[in-house]
Backbone as numpy.savetxt, mean C-alpha at the origin, in Angstrom:
# Nx Ny Nz CAx CAy CAz Cx Cy Cz
12.24 -4.92 4.52 12.07 -3.55 4.68 13.28 -2.88 5.03
13.47 -1.78 4.35 14.84 -0.99 4.48 14.57 0.47 4.84
15.46 1.02 5.75 15.40 2.39 6.03 16.53 3.05 5.19
16.15 4.09 4.44 17.02 4.90 3.65 17.33 6.24 4.26
18.52 6.64 4.32 18.84 7.99 4.73 19.03 8.84 3.44
18.39 9.92 3.25 18.50 10.75 2.20 18.99 12.20 2.69
20.08 12.74 2.04 20.57 14.04 2.66 21.17 14.90 1.51
21.25 16.12 1.74 21.90 17.06 0.80 22.51 18.18 1.48
23.73 18.59 1.05 24.49 19.65 1.57 23.94 20.95 1.05
23.95 22.05 1.84 23.57 23.40 1.29 24.73 24.28 1.33
24.76 25.15 0.37 25.82 26.17 0.25 25.54 27.35 1.18
26.56 27.99 1.66 26.41 29.23 2.48 25.39 30.21 1.69
24.51 30.81 2.51 23.64 31.82 1.96 22.35 31.22 1.55
22.18 29.95 1.47 20.89 29.36 1.04 19.93 29.40 2.22
18.69 29.77 1.96 17.66 29.95 2.93 17.19 28.52 3.35
17.39 28.27 4.72 17.12 26.92 5.21 15.60 26.67 5.12
14.73 27.60 5.28 13.28 27.45 5.24 12.96 26.97 3.91
13.47 27.60 2.81 13.13 27.04 1.45 13.66 25.60 1.17
14.86 25.25 1.78 15.28 23.90 1.58 14.46 22.97 2.34
14.08 23.28 3.55 13.36 22.44 4.39 12.03 22.02 3.64
11.28 23.15 3.10 10.03 22.94 2.33 10.28 22.00 1.09
11.29 22.35 0.29 11.47 21.54 -0.83 11.84 20.09 -0.48
12.61 19.90 0.51 12.95 18.47 1.00 11.71 17.70 1.50
10.92 18.47 2.21 9.69 17.77 2.70 8.75 17.36 1.59
8.59 18.27 0.52 7.86 17.83 -0.71 8.42 16.68 -1.31
9.78 16.54 -1.42 10.35 15.38 -2.01 10.03 14.10 -1.32
10.18 14.19 0.02 9.91 13.02 0.88 8.45 12.46 0.61
7.48 13.47 0.43 6.10 13.18 0.20 5.89 12.53 -1.22
6.73 13.09 -2.19 6.63 12.62 -3.53 7.06 11.17 -3.62
7.99 10.68 -2.83 8.61 9.43 -2.86 7.51 8.38 -2.29
6.62 8.82 -1.39 5.60 7.97 -0.86 4.46 7.95 -1.90
4.14 9.10 -2.59 3.05 9.04 -3.57 3.49 8.25 -4.83
4.76 8.16 -5.10 5.15 7.33 -6.19 5.19 5.87 -5.96
4.89 5.53 -4.66 4.82 4.03 -4.17 6.25 3.65 -3.89
7.32 4.32 -4.09 8.64 3.82 -3.72 8.90 3.75 -2.31
8.39 4.62 -1.41 8.55 4.50 -0.06 7.16 4.31 0.67
7.16 3.37 1.51 5.85 3.03 2.22 5.51 4.10 3.29
6.57 4.74 3.81 6.34 5.81 4.84 7.48 6.59 5.03
7.36 7.85 5.67 8.52 8.63 6.09 8.89 8.27 7.40
10.17 7.98 7.56 10.60 7.36 8.79 10.75 8.38 9.94
10.65 9.62 9.64 10.71 10.60 10.66 10.86 12.02 10.01
10.69 13.16 10.79 10.82 14.40 10.20 12.19 14.65 9.76
12.39 15.61 8.89 13.60 15.98 8.34 14.34 16.76 9.44
15.64 16.62 9.50 16.41 17.25 10.57 17.82 17.82 9.94
18.30 18.90 10.66 19.55 19.57 10.19 20.73 18.82 10.90
21.72 18.52 10.12 23.04 17.96 10.69 24.15 18.84 10.13
24.42 20.01 10.86 25.47 20.83 10.34 24.85 21.52 9.10
25.62 21.40 7.96 25.17 22.07 6.68 24.37 21.20 5.80
23.91 20.12 6.23 23.07 19.31 5.38 21.76 18.94 6.11
20.76 18.69 5.27 19.48 18.29 5.77 19.27 16.78 5.50
18.71 16.11 6.45 18.62 14.70 6.36 17.20 14.12 6.66
16.78 13.10 5.94 15.49 12.51 6.19 15.54 10.99 5.99
14.53 10.30 6.47 14.55 8.82 6.48 13.29 8.46 5.68
13.45 7.44 4.85 12.34 6.75 4.21 12.32 5.20 4.40
11.12 4.56 4.50 11.03 3.12 4.68 10.58 2.56 3.31
11.25 1.56 2.77 10.98 0.85 1.49 10.91 -0.53 1.84
10.24 -1.30 0.72 10.07 -2.74 0.89 11.06 -3.47 0.04
11.83 -2.70 -0.67 12.90 -3.29 -1.49 14.12 -2.47 -1.35
15.26 -3.16 -1.41 16.53 -2.36 -1.32 16.76 -1.36 -2.44
16.36 -1.57 -3.62 16.61 -0.70 -4.74 15.42 0.16 -5.06
14.43 0.32 -4.23 13.14 1.01 -4.44 13.32 2.52 -4.82
14.44 3.07 -4.36 14.56 4.48 -4.61 15.43 4.74 -5.91
15.77 3.69 -6.67 16.43 3.92 -7.90 15.72 4.83 -8.89
16.45 5.47 -9.69 15.87 6.47 -10.62 14.98 5.97 -11.56
15.09 4.57 -11.90 14.10 4.04 -12.93 12.71 3.95 -12.35
12.57 3.97 -11.03 11.21 3.92 -10.50 10.62 5.32 -10.21
11.44 6.40 -10.26 10.90 7.72 -10.11 9.76 8.06 -11.04
8.83 8.83 -10.49 7.82 9.35 -11.34 8.26 10.86 -11.72
7.33 11.57 -12.49 7.74 12.90 -12.86 7.88 13.87 -11.84
7.07 13.52 -10.73 7.01 14.48 -9.47 8.29 14.32 -8.70
8.75 13.12 -8.53 9.96 12.76 -7.75 11.18 13.54 -8.54
11.24 13.32 -9.82 12.30 13.85 -10.64 12.29 15.39 -10.56
11.05 15.93 -10.60 10.92 17.48 -10.57 11.45 18.01 -9.22
11.08 17.25 -8.11 11.49 17.73 -6.75 12.98 17.63 -6.64
13.48 16.53 -7.06 15.01 16.35 -6.96 15.70 17.47 -7.67
15.19 17.73 -8.88 15.92 18.81 -9.72 15.79 20.15 -8.99
14.54 20.49 -8.49 14.42 21.79 -7.72 15.21 21.89 -6.47
15.32 20.71 -5.72 16.12 20.76 -4.48 17.57 20.90 -4.77
18.07 20.14 -5.78 19.48 20.20 -6.12 19.91 21.63 -6.64
18.99 22.22 -7.51 19.26 23.58 -7.95 19.45 24.52 -6.76
18.38 24.37 -5.89 18.31 25.33 -4.77 19.62 25.24 -3.87
20.00 24.01 -3.53 21.16 23.74 -2.75 22.59 23.77 -3.46
22.50 23.77 -4.80 23.72 23.62 -5.60 24.60 22.48 -5.14
23.81 21.40 -4.85 24.46 20.12 -4.39 23.77 18.95 -4.94
24.34 17.79 -4.78 23.69 16.55 -5.33 23.08 15.77 -4.18
21.86 15.22 -4.36 21.25 14.49 -3.30 22.07 13.12 -3.04
22.17 12.78 -1.82 22.93 11.57 -1.33 21.95 10.51 -0.79
22.27 9.23 -1.13 21.47 8.17 -0.56 22.36 7.16 0.19
21.67 6.69 1.29 22.46 5.70 2.07 21.45 4.79 2.74
21.71 3.45 2.73 20.83 2.53 3.36 21.32 2.46 4.81
20.35 2.97 5.70 20.67 3.07 7.19 20.56 1.79 7.93
19.70 0.90 7.35 19.50 -0.34 7.96 18.43 -1.19 7.39
18.36 -2.44 7.72 17.32 -3.40 7.26 16.41 -3.71 8.35
15.13 -3.58 8.18 14.06 -3.89 9.14 13.61 -5.34 9.05
12.43 -5.60 9.48 11.79 -6.94 9.23 11.68 -7.22 7.76
11.94 -8.37 7.38 11.85 -8.81 5.99 10.88 -9.88 5.79
9.84 -9.46 5.18 8.72 -10.49 4.86 8.88 -10.97 3.38
9.78 -10.35 2.58 9.92 -10.69 1.27 8.94 -10.00 0.35
9.21 -9.85 -0.90 8.22 -9.26 -1.89 8.08 -10.25 -3.10
7.12 -9.97 -3.85 6.81 -10.76 -4.96 7.94 -10.79 -5.98
8.34 -11.80 -6.48 9.35 -11.88 -7.58 8.84 -12.58 -8.83
7.50 -12.81 -8.86 6.82 -13.55 -9.95 6.96 -12.65 -11.18
7.44 -13.30 -12.29 7.56 -12.53 -13.63 6.05 -12.36 -14.20
5.25 -13.33 -14.08 3.89 -13.30 -14.62 2.88 -13.83 -13.51
2.53 -12.87 -12.51 1.47 -13.29 -11.53 0.17 -13.64 -12.30
-0.49 -14.70 -11.73 -1.75 -15.11 -12.35 -2.91 -14.27 -11.85
-2.69 -13.62 -10.75 -3.80 -12.66 -10.23 -3.10 -11.68 -9.12
-3.99 -10.79 -8.78 -3.54 -9.88 -7.72 -4.78 -9.71 -6.72
-4.39 -9.34 -5.47 -5.35 -9.18 -4.41 -5.14 -7.77 -3.72
-6.26 -7.03 -3.80 -6.17 -5.79 -3.02 -6.51 -6.15 -1.48
-5.49 -6.05 -0.63 -5.64 -6.51 0.68 -4.67 -5.76 1.60
-5.31 -5.26 2.84 -4.42 -4.56 3.79 -5.08 -4.70 5.17
-4.42 -4.18 6.16 -4.90 -4.15 7.48 -4.13 -3.12 8.30
-4.58 -2.90 9.47 -3.96 -1.81 10.29 -2.54 -1.95 10.40
-1.98 -3.06 10.50 -0.64 -3.33 10.81 0.35 -3.70 9.62
-0.37 -3.48 8.48 0.36 -3.71 7.22 1.23 -2.50 6.88
2.56 -2.81 6.75 3.53 -1.71 6.37 4.29 -1.93 5.07
3.68 -2.84 4.32 4.25 -3.09 3.03 3.48 -2.51 1.90
2.74 -3.34 1.13 1.93 -2.88 0.01 0.60 -3.33 0.20
-0.43 -2.52 -0.36 -1.81 -2.96 -0.19 -2.19 -3.99 -1.40
-1.27 -4.33 -2.17 -1.56 -5.26 -3.25 -0.67 -6.56 -3.10
-1.30 -7.63 -3.13 -0.63 -8.95 -2.94 -0.70 -9.79 -4.22
0.32 -10.57 -4.43 0.43 -11.43 -5.60 -0.51 -12.59 -5.24
-1.38 -12.97 -6.20 -2.29 -14.15 -6.09 -1.59 -15.38 -6.33
-0.32 -15.34 -6.80 0.45 -16.56 -7.04 1.40 -16.96 -5.98
2.02 -16.04 -5.39 3.00 -16.30 -4.31 2.57 -15.75 -2.88
1.56 -14.89 -2.89 0.92 -14.32 -1.63 1.96 -13.31 -0.99
2.80 -12.83 -1.67 3.74 -11.79 -1.27 3.34 -10.42 -1.65
3.76 -9.38 -0.97 3.44 -7.99 -1.36 3.98 -7.63 -2.73
3.32 -6.84 -3.51 3.79 -6.38 -4.83 4.01 -4.95 -4.69
5.28 -4.42 -4.92 5.56 -2.93 -4.81 4.64 -2.28 -5.76
4.08 -1.16 -5.37 3.21 -0.42 -6.33 3.96 0.06 -7.60
5.23 0.47 -7.40 5.91 0.98 -8.64 6.16 -0.12 -9.70
5.84 -1.36 -9.37 6.02 -2.41 -10.39 4.73 -2.59 -11.23
3.73 -1.72 -10.87 2.42 -1.85 -11.52 2.15 -0.54 -12.35
1.25 -0.59 -13.26 0.95 0.51 -14.02 0.31 1.69 -13.03
0.66 2.95 -13.39 0.21 3.98 -12.51 -1.39 3.97 -12.54
-1.96 4.17 -11.43 -3.47 4.19 -11.35 -3.99 5.66 -11.67
-3.35 6.56 -11.18 -3.68 8.06 -11.43 -2.60 8.56 -12.23
-2.55 9.88 -12.49 -1.60 10.55 -13.24 -0.19 10.44 -12.72
0.52 9.41 -13.10 1.93 9.22 -12.65 1.94 8.85 -11.09
0.97 8.36 -10.51 0.97 8.13 -9.06 -0.07 7.03 -8.77
-0.07 6.67 -7.53 -0.98 5.66 -7.03 -1.88 6.27 -5.84
-2.11 7.49 -6.01 -2.74 8.23 -4.84 -4.10 7.67 -4.46
-4.90 7.28 -5.52 -6.34 6.75 -5.11 -6.22 5.42 -4.38
-5.21 4.49 -4.78 -4.98 3.29 -4.03 -4.50 3.56 -2.59
-3.57 4.54 -2.37 -3.07 4.81 -1.08 -4.24 5.45 -0.25
-4.96 6.28 -0.78 -6.09 6.88 -0.06 -7.04 5.78 0.39
-7.37 4.93 -0.50 -8.26 3.75 -0.01 -7.68 2.98 1.09
-6.34 2.83 1.01 -5.74 2.02 2.07 -5.74 2.76 3.43
-5.61 4.09 3.33 -5.59 4.86 4.68 -7.01 4.72 5.16
-8.04 4.77 4.42 -9.45 4.72 4.87 -9.76 3.34 5.44
-9.16 2.25 4.81 -9.39 0.88 5.29 -8.79 0.71 6.63
-7.46 1.17 6.80 -6.75 1.07 8.01 -7.45 1.84 9.13
-8.12 2.91 8.84 -8.84 3.76 9.82 -9.98 2.89 10.29
-10.69 2.18 9.33 -11.86 1.41 9.76 -11.41 0.21 10.55
-10.22 -0.43 10.20 -9.72 -1.53 10.92 -9.28 -1.12 12.35
-8.85 0.10 12.45 -8.46 0.52 13.79 -9.74 0.77 14.68
-10.75 1.15 14.05 -12.00 1.40 14.80 -12.66 -0.01 15.30
-12.67 -0.89 14.33 -13.21 -2.19 14.73 -12.37 -3.03 15.76
-11.06 -2.90 15.68 -10.20 -3.41 16.63 -10.34 -2.68 18.02
-10.75 -1.43 18.04 -10.85 -0.66 19.24 -12.14 -1.19 20.06
-13.07 -1.81 19.30 -14.22 -2.40 19.94 -15.09 -1.37 20.79
-14.95 -0.07 20.46 -15.90 0.98 21.16 -16.43 1.89 20.06
-16.06 3.06 20.02 -16.66 4.06 19.14 -16.42 3.68 17.66
-17.50 3.59 17.05 -17.49 3.31 15.53 -17.21 1.84 15.18
-17.27 0.88 16.12 -16.92 -0.50 15.77 -17.85 -1.07 14.74
-19.13 -0.97 15.05 -20.10 -1.54 14.13 -20.14 -1.03 12.78
-19.99 0.35 12.70 -20.01 1.08 11.40 -18.74 0.67 10.62
-17.61 0.57 11.25 -16.33 0.27 10.56 -16.29 -1.22 10.08
-16.87 -2.09 10.84 -16.99 -3.57 10.57 -17.90 -3.69 9.29
-18.95 -2.98 9.28 -19.80 -3.01 8.13 -19.20 -2.51 6.80
-18.29 -1.43 7.00 -17.58 -0.92 5.83 -16.61 -2.03 5.20
-16.09 -2.75 6.24 -15.06 -3.81 5.78 -15.56 -5.14 5.29
-16.83 -5.42 5.70 -17.28 -6.80 5.35 -18.50 -6.79 4.50
-19.08 -5.55 4.22 -20.20 -5.50 3.29 -19.68 -5.24 1.92
-19.93 -6.14 0.98 -19.54 -5.98 -0.39 -19.98 -4.72 -1.13
-21.03 -4.06 -0.60 -21.60 -2.84 -1.18 -21.47 -1.64 -0.34
-20.62 -1.71 0.64 -20.33 -0.49 1.40 -19.60 0.48 0.59
-19.47 1.71 1.04 -18.78 2.75 0.35 -17.27 2.40 0.24
-16.64 1.86 1.23 -15.28 1.45 1.36 -15.10 0.28 0.21
-16.01 -0.70 0.40 -15.80 -1.81 -0.57 -16.02 -1.48 -2.06
-16.95 -0.61 -2.22 -17.21 -0.04 -3.65 -15.96 0.68 -4.24
-15.39 1.50 -3.31 -14.05 2.17 -3.83 -12.99 1.10 -4.14
-12.95 0.12 -3.27 -11.88 -0.92 -3.44 -12.08 -1.74 -4.64
-13.34 -2.09 -4.85 -13.68 -2.94 -6.02 -13.62 -2.18 -7.29
-13.77 -0.78 -7.27 -13.54 0.00 -8.39 -12.04 0.05 -8.67
-11.19 0.09 -7.76 -9.78 0.12 -7.95 -9.35 -1.22 -8.61
-9.87 -2.30 -8.14 -9.61 -3.59 -8.66 -10.00 -3.73 -10.11
-11.17 -3.17 -10.47 -11.63 -3.30 -11.80 -10.71 -2.51 -12.76
-10.34 -1.30 -12.23 -9.33 -0.51 -13.23 -8.06 -1.19 -13.28
-7.54 -1.68 -12.21 -6.28 -2.31 -12.25 -6.24 -3.53 -13.05
-7.39 -4.17 -13.07 -7.47 -5.53 -13.97 -7.32 -5.01 -15.41
-8.00 -3.92 -15.77 -7.87 -3.36 -17.12 -6.41 -3.01 -17.41
-5.75 -2.35 -16.49 -4.46 -1.87 -16.69 -3.34 -3.06 -16.83
-3.62 -3.98 -16.04 -2.61 -5.10 -15.98 -3.01 -6.30 -16.86
-4.36 -6.31 -17.24 -4.79 -7.50 -18.07 -4.69 -8.80 -17.29
-4.84 -8.72 -15.85 -4.63 -9.82 -14.97 -5.77 -9.74 -13.92
-6.45 -10.82 -13.55 -7.50 -10.79 -12.62 -7.09 -10.05 -11.26
-7.96 -9.27 -10.75 -7.72 -8.37 -9.65 -8.89 -8.68 -8.65
-8.54 -9.27 -7.46 -9.57 -9.52 -6.46 -9.57 -8.58 -5.27
-10.73 -8.39 -4.67 -10.87 -7.48 -3.62 -11.21 -8.35 -2.30
-10.28 -8.25 -1.36 -10.41 -8.99 -0.16 -11.59 -8.31 0.81
-12.56 -9.29 1.05 -13.63 -8.92 1.82 -13.48 -9.43 3.32
-13.26 -8.53 4.23 -13.21 -8.88 5.58 -14.28 -9.73 6.06
-14.10 -10.75 6.88 -15.26 -11.58 7.42 -15.12 -11.81 8.91
-16.04 -11.23 9.64 -16.00 -11.49 11.18 -17.48 -11.67 11.56
-18.24 -12.28 10.77 -19.64 -12.51 10.99 -19.81 -13.55 12.10
-20.85 -13.42 12.79 -21.24 -14.36 13.81 -22.07 -15.52 13.33
-21.43 -16.77 13.28 -22.16 -17.86 12.79 -22.38 -18.93 13.99
-23.42 -19.79 13.77 -23.63 -20.80 14.82 -22.52 -21.81 14.63
-22.22 -22.56 15.68 -21.18 -23.59 15.54 -21.31 -24.49 14.36
-20.26 -24.66 13.66 -20.37 -25.57 12.49 -20.81 -24.91 11.20
-21.25 -23.68 11.30 -21.79 -22.96 10.07 -20.80 -21.88 9.62
-20.93 -21.78 8.33 -19.92 -20.64 7.77 -20.71 -20.10 6.48
-20.40 -18.91 6.03 -20.96 -18.44 4.81 -20.56 -19.28 3.61
-21.49 -19.72 2.76 -21.20 -20.47 1.62 -21.54 -19.79 0.41
-22.19 -18.73 0.34 -22.61 -17.98 -0.81 -21.94 -16.63 -0.90
-21.55 -16.35 -2.18 -20.94 -15.13 -2.40 -21.82 -13.93 -2.05
-21.45 -12.93 -1.27 -22.37 -11.85 -1.04 -22.61 -10.90 -2.08
-21.88 -11.03 -3.23 -22.07 -10.32 -4.41 -23.19 -10.79 -5.39
-23.03 -12.07 -5.78 -23.95 -12.72 -6.64 -24.79 -13.79 -6.17
-24.55 -14.31 -4.86 -25.17 -15.39 -4.30 -24.75 -16.79 -4.78
-23.83 -16.91 -5.57 -23.35 -18.21 -5.96 -22.51 -18.85 -4.95
-22.35 -20.17 -5.05 -21.32 -20.88 -4.18 -19.89 -20.41 -4.38
-19.18 -20.06 -3.38 -17.82 -19.57 -3.58 -16.77 -20.21 -2.66
-17.23 -21.14 -1.95 -16.25 -21.89 -1.03 -15.26 -22.62 -1.90
-13.93 -22.51 -1.55 -12.89 -23.20 -2.24 -12.76 -24.63 -1.78
-12.35 -25.59 -2.59 -12.17 -26.97 -2.12 -10.96 -27.11 -1.28
-9.88 -26.29 -1.47 -8.77 -26.30 -0.62 -8.45 -24.79 -0.30
-7.98 -24.61 0.83 -7.60 -23.21 1.33 -6.49 -22.67 0.45
-6.59 -21.45 0.04 -5.52 -20.80 -0.86 -4.48 -20.05 0.04
-3.29 -20.39 -0.13 -2.14 -19.74 0.58 -2.29 -19.85 2.11
-3.02 -20.87 2.59 -3.10 -21.08 4.02 -4.12 -20.03 4.58
-4.83 -19.28 3.89 -5.56 -18.15 4.51 -6.92 -17.98 3.93
-7.06 -17.99 2.47 -8.35 -17.69 1.79 -9.21 -18.99 1.68
-10.49 -18.86 2.16 -11.39 -20.02 1.98 -12.51 -19.80 0.92
-12.62 -18.55 0.47 -13.78 -18.21 -0.48 -13.15 -17.41 -1.59
-13.73 -17.65 -2.85 -13.33 -16.88 -3.99 -14.45 -16.90 -5.08
-14.73 -15.81 -5.46 -15.76 -15.66 -6.50 -15.20 -15.04 -7.80
-15.14 -15.89 -8.89 -14.53 -15.37 -10.11 -15.36 -14.29 -10.72
-16.68 -14.45 -10.60 -17.53 -13.45 -11.32 -17.50 -12.10 -10.65
-17.50 -12.07 -9.33 -17.46 -10.75 -8.58 -16.13 -10.30 -8.19
-15.08 -11.14 -8.48 -13.78 -10.84 -8.04 -13.62 -10.48 -6.59
-14.30 -11.22 -5.82 -14.21 -11.23 -4.36 -13.45 -12.41 -3.78
-12.69 -12.18 -2.76 -11.92 -13.24 -2.09 -12.09 -13.00 -0.50
-12.23 -14.06 0.30 -12.28 -13.89 1.64 -11.87 -15.13 2.42
-12.04 -15.10 3.75 -11.64 -16.28 4.60 -12.80 -16.46 5.55
-12.66 -17.65 6.32 -13.69 -18.01 7.15 -13.59 -17.13 8.48
-14.79 -16.85 9.01 -14.80 -16.05 10.20 -14.35 -16.82 11.40
-13.62 -16.08 12.28 -13.09 -16.70 13.53 -14.13 -16.37 14.56
-15.11 -15.72 14.31 -16.12 -15.32 15.27 -17.34 -16.34 15.33
-16.91 -17.55 15.87 -17.92 -18.68 16.00 -18.08 -19.12 17.41
C-alpha cells in the first residue's frame, strides 16, 4: 500500500473555491477508476498550492495508462483552471500484502470484509488482491457497481461483528446464497466472467452453528457436494463449479 501526495499550484487571482471543488472531484474520480482504494484525507491548502492524499495498492497505480476518461477530464479541467501542472509524489509506503502478478489467473474470487483495504477481487491462482484497473471496466469506464457492492458488504460485516443491532439480518445477507447482497455479488461475478472469459467465484460467508464434528457438505445453491479434498490457499474448504460459489468451514462450532 502506498500513500501518494497530489498537488497543484494556483496562479494569483484564481478562485480557491472553484479549485477546491475541481480537486475534490478529481480525488473521487481516482477512487471510481479503481486506481485509489481510498482518499487519505481532505484536501488542504499549503500556501499557493492545494494538496491531497490517495491510498493505492501499487506504486504505479496513478500512472496515466490506468486513467479512465473521467480522471483525464478532471485533470484537464483542473490544470486549465489553475494554469499549472498536477504534481505527484509518493509520500510513503504502508503495509504491503502484495498484489497479484499472475499473467493468466485461472480464476477470480469476489471477496472482501470490513477490514479489507486492498481490492474486493482476489486471484484464484495466487490468492492475492487484483487491482480493479487491471480488469475490464464493469460499468461505463468505471467499477462503480463493484465498489458499491463492496460498501454494502462491509456495512453488513460491521453490523454482524457488532453483535447487536442488525446482527442477524446482516449475517443472513452475507451467508445466504439468495439474499439481496449475494444476488448482487453473484450477478457481478457472472458479468465479470463474461468480460474476462475466466471463472469468477462468489465468496459466501459461513458462520453457521453446527454440532461438534459436523459441517455443511452440500452447496447451498444446487445441493450438490462441494467439499474440497484439500483446503485451497489455506482458507477455502468448499467450492461449487456449477454455482460459482466458494466458502470456508464455520468457526462457530
